[in-house]
N, C-alpha and C positions, 0 to 999 in steps of 0.2 A: 502494501500500497504506499503511495506516494501524497503527503500529506503538503500541501506549502504553509507555511504558515507567515505573518508577515507583524515584524513589532518593533519597537524604538529602542535605540541602544546609546549612549552617549560615548563621543569618542576625542578626544581633545577638547573635552570641554564645551561640547557641539552635540546636539540630537541629530541621528539620521533611522531611516527606515531600512530594515534590512528585509530580507526572504530569504528563509531557510527552509530547507526543504532536509529529509531525509531518508535515504534508499537502502535496501540489503544488496551488499555486496557476497553474491553467493560464492565467489572466487575466495577472498578471504573470510567470510565465514562470520560477517560481524555490518552491523548498520554505517555509513558512512553520511556526514553531514556536512550538505553544500549549502554557503551561505555567501548572498551578495547584497551590496550595500545600494540602494534603490535611488538614495538622494537625501539631502537634507532635509528634520524634519520640521523649520521652521514653517511659522504661518505664510499664506502667500499675501504678498505684498498688496497692498491700498489703494487704488485709488481716488480722487475726488474729481468727482466728475461736474459740480458746482466751479471746478478752474479749468475747464475744458472750452476749447469754442470752435466754433465751425470752418473751417476752410474753402469748403465746395461741400456740396453733394450731388451723387449722378446715381440716377434709379439704375437698376443692373437688373434683367430680365425680365420685367415686365412684358415689355414690346412682345419681346420671344413668347413668350407663354398666351398671351393677347393672338399672336398670329398664329401659335402652335394649335389652340381652339378654334381658331375659325377656319385651320387649313383642314382639322376633323369634320367639321359642321360641315365642310364643303359652301363656306358662305359666298368666295366668287363666284363659283357656278352657280348657285341658286341667282346670286344677282343679276349676273352676264343672260342665262336665262328668262328672267323674269322682264331683262329691259332688252332685250335683243334688237340690236341696231347701234346702238347707244355708246357711245365711248369716244373718245381721242385718236383719231386715223392717225397709223402708225406709232402708237404711246400705247399706253394702258386700259385696258377695257374699263367699262365702268363698274366694276364689280371691286376690281383694284382700287382704283380711286376710291371708293366709297370706304373700302377697308381700309386704306390709308389714312384717310382723315380721317375715320373714327378713331383707329390707333392714335395718334395725335392727338386726337382732343380724348383721349382718354390718359393717356401718360403723358403728355405736354401741352395742356391748352394752351390756343395759340392761331394765329388769321394762317386762311390759307396759305395767304404768303411766304408762311415760313415751315411749309410742309417739306420742300425739298430738301432742307437742312436740318429738319427733325429726320428725316428717310434718311440722308447721308450718316447721321449719329449713330441711327439706334437698327435700321435692318438694311443696311446697307450690302451685306452678306447674304441678306436670304433674299433678293430681289433679282430680279435678273434683267430690269429693266432699269437705267440712270435716274438715280433721282429726277433729274433734271426736268426731264420729261413728265413729271406731277406735280402741275403747275393749276394754279386756281382757276385760268381759261377753263383747263380739261376739265374740270370738275362742276364747269355752268352744267 
């Protein structure tokens, strides 16, 4: 039977956590103890959150998560089928435009003129079309 025990021991005036295990050595015919020092047993440092300051903020994952849900529900396909023949020529379909504006409004509300900048910063790696094709004029 190999039981692991973790305990604290004082060494050189400082407390450490130690893991110990006793195993039976059949060759020697006796129990052998193994110990490993896990590290200091000091209390973890505390931070005063009142002294923190915000340098900047950035959303991570919200756009990707909403885009994934939209793909699972085939939102673009449903909108394109409902609005057949609509959309920009040589650009995004009406479903792509509606979804991109919805993502912008949900994640970083702002005017339609900022849509291309939002898309460049958030979904540039998942969109096949350049963000410059997503303009306010195309959304009309």
